[in-house]
C-alpha positions in Angstrom: -6.8 -35.0 28.7 -4.3 -36.8 26.4 -1.7 -39.4 27.4 1.9 -38.2 27.3 2.8 -40.8 24.6 0.0 -39.6 22.3 0.9 -36.0 22.9 4.5 -36.8 21.8 3.1 -38.6 18.8 1.2 -35.5 17.6 4.0 -33.0 18.2 7.3 -34.6 17.1 8.1 -33.8 13.4 11.8 -34.6 12.9 12.8 -37.2 10.3 11.9 -40.8 11.4 9.1 -39.8 13.7 5.5 -40.9 12.9 4.1 -37.4 12.6 7.2 -36.3 10.7 6.7 -39.1 8.2 3.0 -38.1 7.8 3.7 -34.4 7.3 6.3 -35.2 4.7 3.5 -36.6 2.5 2.3 -33.0 1.8 3.6 -30.0 0.0 4.1 -27.0 2.3 4.5 -23.3 1.4 7.8 -22.2 2.9 8.5 -18.7 1.5 7.1 -16.0 -0.8 8.3 -16.0 -4.4 8.9 -12.2 -4.3 11.3 -12.5 -1.3 14.0 -13.8 -3.7 14.0 -10.7 -5.9 16.6 -9.1 -3.7 18.0 -11.9 -1.6 18.3 -15.1 -3.6 19.6 -17.4 -0.9 17.8 -18.1 2.5 18.5 -20.5 5.3 15.4 -22.6 6.1 14.8 -25.0 8.9 11.9 -27.2 8.1 10.5 -30.3 9.9 13.6 -30.4 12.0 16.0 -30.3 9.0 18.5 -27.5 8.3 18.2 -26.5 4.6 18.9 -23.7 2.1 16.3 -22.4 -0.3 17.7 -20.5 -3.3 16.8 -19.0 -6.7 19.5 -19.3 -9.3 20.3 -16.8 -12.1 18.1 -18.8 -14.5 15.1 -18.3 -12.2 15.1 -21.9 -10.9 14.5 -22.7 -7.2 16.4 -25.3 -5.3 16.2 -26.7 -1.7 19.3 -28.4 -0.5 21.2 -29.4 2.6 22.6 -26.4 4.5 26.1 -28.0 4.9 28.5 -28.4 2.0 29.8 -32.0 2.1 33.4 -30.8 1.4 34.3 -29.1 4.7 30.8 -28.5 6.1 30.6 -24.9 5.2 27.2 -23.1 5.5 25.6 -23.0 2.1 23.2 -20.2 3.1 26.2 -17.9 2.5 26.8 -19.4 -0.9 26.0 -17.6 -4.1 23.9 -18.5 -7.1 25.1 -19.2 -10.6 23.2 -19.7 -13.9 22.6 -23.3 -12.7 22.7 -23.9 -8.9 24.3 -22.8 -5.7 28.0 -22.4 -5.2 29.7 -22.8 -1.9 31.6 -19.6 -0.9 34.4 -21.5 0.8 36.0 -23.5 -2.0 33.6 -23.0 -4.9 31.9 -26.4 -5.1 28.7 -26.0 -7.2 25.4 -27.9 -6.7 22.3 -28.1 -8.8 18.7 -28.2 -7.6 18.9 -32.0 -7.5 21.9 -32.0 -5.2 24.4 -33.1 -7.9 27.9 -31.6 -7.6 28.6 -29.9 -11.0 32.0 -28.3 -10.3 34.9 -28.7 -7.9 37.2 -26.0 -9.3 40.6 -27.1 -7.9 39.9 -30.9 -8.2 38.6 -30.4 -11.8 41.9 -28.9 -12.8 44.4 -30.8 -10.6 42.8 -34.2 -10.5 40.4 -34.5 -13.4 40.8 -38.2 -13.6 39.6 -38.7 -10.1 36.1 -37.6 -11.0 35.4 -36.8 -7.4 32.4 -34.7 -8.2 30.6 -37.6 -9.8 30.5 -39.3 -6.4 29.2 -36.3 -4.4 25.5 -35.6 -4.0 23.8 -33.5 -1.3 20.3 -33.9 0.1 17.8 -32.0 -2.0 14.0 -31.7 -2.1 11.6 -30.7 -4.9 10.2 -27.2 -4.9 7.4 -25.5 -6.9 6.1 -21.9 -7.2 2.4 -21.5 -6.9 0.1 -18.7 -5.9 3.1 -16.4 -5.2 4.6 -18.9 -2.8 7.5 -21.3 -2.9 6.4 -24.9 -1.9 8.6 -27.7 -0.7 8.0 -31.5 -0.6 10.2 -33.6 1.8 8.5 -36.9 1.3 8.8 -40.1 -0.8 7.9 -40.3 -4.4 5.6 -40.2 -6.2 4.8 -36.8 -4.8 1.2 -35.6 -4.8 0.2 -32.4 -6.6 0.5 -28.9 -5.1 -3.2 -28.3 -4.4 -4.7 -25.6 -6.6 -7.4 -24.5 -4.2 -10.3 -22.7 -5.7 -9.3 -19.2 -4.2 -6.0 -19.4 -6.1 -8.0 -19.3 -9.3 -10.0 -16.2 -8.5 -9.5 -13.2 -10.7 -9.4 -9.4 -10.1 -7.8 -9.7 -6.7 -4.9 -8.2 -4.8 -2.9 -11.0 -3.0 -0.2 -10.8 -0.4 1.9 -13.3 1.5 2.6 -12.7 5.2 5.2 -14.7 7.2 6.0 -14.9 10.9 8.0 -17.3 13.1 6.0 -18.4 16.2 8.0 -20.0 19.1 5.8 -23.0 19.8 4.8 -26.4 18.4 2.7 -26.5 15.2 -0.1 -28.7 16.5 -1.4 -26.2 19.1 -1.5 -23.7 16.2 -3.5 -26.0 14.0 -5.9 -26.9 16.8 -6.9 -23.3 16.8 -8.3 -23.9 13.3 -11.2 -26.1 14.7 -12.0 -23.9 17.7 -14.9 -21.5 16.9 -15.6 -20.2 20.4 -12.2 -18.4 20.6 -13.5 -15.9 18.1 -16.1 -14.7 20.6 -13.5 -14.2 23.4 -10.1 -13.7 22.0 -11.0 -11.6 19.0 -14.3 -9.8 19.9 -14.3 -9.5 23.7 -10.5 -9.2 24.3 -10.2 -6.7 21.5 -12.9 -4.6 23.1 -11.1 -4.7 26.5 -7.8 -3.9 24.9 -9.5 -0.7 23.6 -10.2 0.2 27.2 -13.9 -0.6 27.1 -15.7 -3.0 29.5 -18.7 -3.9 27.4 -21.0 -4.8 25.8 -19.6 -8.3 25.2 -20.1 -10.0 21.8 -23.1 -12.3 21.3 -22.5 -15.7 22.8 -22.3 -18.9 20.8 -25.4 -21.1 21.2 -24.8 -24.0 18.9 -21.8 -25.7 17.2 -21.3 -28.4 14.7 -18.3 -30.2 13.3 -18.2 -32.2 10.1 -15.6 -34.1 8.0 -15.1 -33.6 4.3 -12.6 -34.8 1.7 -9.9 -32.3 2.5 -10.3 -31.7 6.2 -12.9 -30.6 8.8 -15.6 -28.0 8.8 -16.9 -26.1 11.9 -20.2 -24.4 11.9 -21.6 -22.0 14.6 -24.6 -20.0 15.6 -24.5 -17.0 17.9 -27.3 -15.2 19.7 -27.4 -12.7 16.8 -27.5 -15.3 14.0 -29.7 -18.3 13.0 -29.5 -21.4 10.8 -29.6 -19.2 7.6 -26.3 -17.6 8.4 -23.3 -18.6 6.2 -21.3 -19.5 9.3 -23.8 -22.2 9.8 -24.9 -23.2 6.3 -21.3 -23.2 5.0 -18.9 -22.8 7.9 -15.1 -22.5 7.9 -12.4 -25.0 7.1 -9.5 -26.8 8.8 -7.7 -28.1 5.7 -5.4 -31.1 6.0 -2.9 -31.3 7.4 -2.0 -27.8 8.7 -4.2 -25.1 7.2 -7.0 -22.8 8.3 -9.1 -21.4 5.4 -11.6 -18.6 5.7 -12.2 -18.3 1.9 -10.4 -15.0 1.3 -7.3 -16.2 3.1 -5.3 -19.3 4.1 -3.2 -19.7 7.1 -0.5 -22.5 7.1 1.2 -23.6 10.3 4.4 -25.2 8.9 6.6 -26.9 11.5 10.1 -25.5 11.7 10.9 -28.1 14.4 9.2 -29.3 17.5 9.3 -25.9 19.2 8.9 -23.4 16.4 6.3 -22.8 13.7 6.4 -20.9 10.4 3.0 -19.0 10.0 2.4 -18.3 6.4 -0.8 -16.4 5.2 -2.0 -16.0 1.7 -4.6 -13.3 1.6 -6.9 -12.3 -1.3 -8.9 -9.0 -1.6 -11.3 -8.5 -4.5 -10.8 -5.1 -6.1 -13.9 -2.9 -6.6 -15.8 -3.5 -9.8 -14.7 -0.1 -11.0 -11.1 -1.3 -11.0 -11.7 -4.4 -13.1 -10.0 -5.9 -15.0 -7.1 -6.0 -12.5 -4.0 -8.1 -13.0 -1.5 -8.3 -10.3 2.0 -8.6 -11.7 3.8 -9.6 -8.5 2.5 -11.0 -5.2 4.2 -9.0 -2.4 5.6 -10.9 0.6 6.3 -9.4 4.0 7.7 -10.7 7.3 5.5 -9.6 10.3 6.9 -9.1 13.8 5.3 -11.0 16.7 6.7 -8.9 19.6 6.8 -5.2 20.4 10.5 -4.3 20.3 10.0 -1.5 22.9 8.3 -3.5 25.6 9.2 -7.1 24.7 5.5 -8.1 25.0 3.5 -10.0 22.3 1.7 -7.7 19.9 -2.1 -8.0 20.5 -3.6 -5.4 18.1 -4.4 -7.7 15.2 -6.4 -10.9 14.7 -3.5 -13.4 14.1 -1.3 -11.7 16.6 -3.9 -12.5 19.2 -3.9 -16.1 18.1 -0.1 -16.2 18.5 -0.5 -15.1 22.1 -2.8 -18.0 22.8 -0.5 -20.5 21.1 2.7 -19.5 22.8 0.9 -19.2 26.1 0.4 -23.0 26.1 4.2 -23.4 26.2 6.7 -24.4 23.5 4.9 -27.8 23.4 1.4 -27.8 25.0 1.1 -30.4 27.8 -2.2 -32.0 26.9 -2.0 -34.3 29.9 -3.1 -31.4 32.0 -6.0 -30.1 29.9 -9.8 -30.5 30.5 -11.8 -30.6 27.2 -15.4 -29.4 27.1 -18.3 -29.7 24.7 -16.9 -26.9 22.4 -13.8 -29.0 21.9 -15.5 -31.8 19.9 -13.6 -30.6 16.8 -10.3 -30.8 18.7 -11.0 -34.5 19.5 -12.0 -35.2 15.8 -8.8 -33.6 14.6 -6.6 -35.7 16.9 -8.4 -38.9 16.0 -7.9 -38.3 12.3 -4.2 -37.6 12.7 -3.8 -40.9 14.7 -5.6 -42.6 11.9 -3.4 -41.0 9.3 -0.2 -42.0 11.2 -1.4 -45.6 11.1 -2.3 -45.3 7.3 1.2 -44.0 6.5 2.8 -46.8 8.5 0.8 -49.3 6.4 2.0 -47.6 3.1 -1.3 -45.9 2.4 -2.1 -42.3 1.6 -3.2 -40.0 4.4 -6.2 -37.7 4.2 -6.5 -34.8 1.8 -3.8 -35.5 -0.8 -4.5 -34.4 -4.4 -3.2 -36.7 -7.1 -5.7 -36.3 -10.0 -4.5 -33.5 -12.4 -8.0 -33.0 -13.8 -9.4 -32.4 -10.3 -6.4 -30.1 -9.5 -7.3 -27.7 -12.3 -9.5 -26.1 -9.6 -10.1 -27.9 -6.3 -13.5 -26.5 -5.0 -13.9 -25.7 -1.3 -16.9 -24.7 0.8 -16.6 -20.9 0.9 -19.0 -18.7 2.9 -20.2 -15.7 0.9 -18.3 -16.9 -2.2 -20.1 -14.3 -4.4 -18.2 -11.5 -2.6 -15.0 -12.8 -4.0 -16.1 -14.1 -7.4 -18.5 -11.4 -8.3 -17.2 -8.5 -6.3 -18.7 -5.3 -5.0 -18.6 -1.7 -6.1 -16.3 0.7 -4.3 -19.3 2.2 -2.4 -20.5 -1.2 -1.4 -17.0 -2.0 -0.1 -16.8 1.2 1.9 -20.1 0.5 3.5 -19.4 -3.2 4.3 -19.1 -3.9 8.0 -15.9 -5.9 7.7 -14.3 -5.1 4.3 -14.4 -1.3 4.9 -12.0 -1.7 7.8 -9.7 -3.8 5.6 -9.5 -0.8 3.2 -7.8 1.2 5.9 -5.5 -1.4 7.5 -4.5 -5.0 7.0 -6.6 -6.6 9.7 -5.0 -10.0 10.2 -1.4 -9.1 11.3 0.6 -6.1 12.5 3.4 -4.5 10.6 2.3 -4.3 6.9 5.1 -2.3 5.2 4.2 1.0 3.7 5.0 0.0 0.2 2.6 -2.9 0.4 -0.1 -0.7 1.9 0.2 1.8 -0.9 0.2 -0.9 -3.6 -3.0 -2.4 -2.0 -4.7 1.0 -1.8 -3.8 1.8 -5.4 -5.3 -1.5 -6.5 -8.5 -0.7 -4.6 -8.6 2.9 -5.8 -8.8 4.4 -2.4 -6.7 6.5 -0.1 -6.9 7.6 3.5 -6.9 11.4 4.4 -5.3 13.0 7.4 -8.4 12.4 9.4 -8.4 8.7 8.7 -11.3 8.8 6.3 -11.4 6.8 3.1 -11.2 8.8 -0.1 -11.4 7.8 -3.7 -8.3 8.1 -5.8 
């Protein structure tokens, strides 16, 4: 179990807290770029701060304080101009750096006062990368937005999926270094949810946890695999500070505040070789529900929805003073120790783990990826349809419930497949 003071240290993220200061050293994806095609202004709560993310008429993104300093109006109801965001209450205009550009009445009635030159609102840098909008809330000089290797892969259909999960970010991220839950939460529980009582999935027989430059790696062997299996030879990644990477998709657990988390997934699917070359013009973004509106219960049909159930079941903030860790939780202990070390490093003015600052290295940051050839070389359509995992993905997005029909159709068009009335895959 963990002492209450240390649990607080891991879970508090607001400005001025040790973990809040640590997490502000990293870039975080906070939205999908394509979300701003129709709605250019969005309220955003991030690391305990109330902000507004917008895209102006020139295509530039800005992230600024939610309250206008004039009369504290809500800037999420403002409107965009060629440069910046204008308050809908009295028309004050702010650029992406928080500088006040116009105060319509004051500029006419009291131009000599130059009030706008003394007004500046809180603002943070943003960048667009891999179809996502990223934000940095920390001190300068900022690190680079990591250009992880999968972001450089060609001939793929990508999509961004976003959900709000009502619990603390850290219990979400601990799931990233917990291999045994796949056996029970995803394999066995899914089977029971389908009304079956067996057989259960092969049990885990061996686990290993390793540190690497950008995070931790877990490796596992089940009764149906051995030391030659990619899940042992390569493993899966808990990227620092708040990412789970399975190669073909990333899952970020971005803190909204102490009791809520923004789950953001970037997913890549290699198109069949017959469909190459394939260039995706726009990465779709969709917001996925976490509860069934009809019953009020958590959705349990998809992989990440099942994870959400586990996370929120631990409470808004998991009480780690009451837990009892076992041998399978060695990765959990490693993760916590590293975060405590990073908190100390930041307090001493040092960089924490996993930052990327070298532009040459950031051209493509390599990662250990199991079965990399499936994503870089691809498969034929027939090989995809015969694949034990990817064939299911052709019919339905496996990770979260609620994929919109327009995204589903765009995905199938890219893959060159359809689904007939009997649920069978057919070539387009």
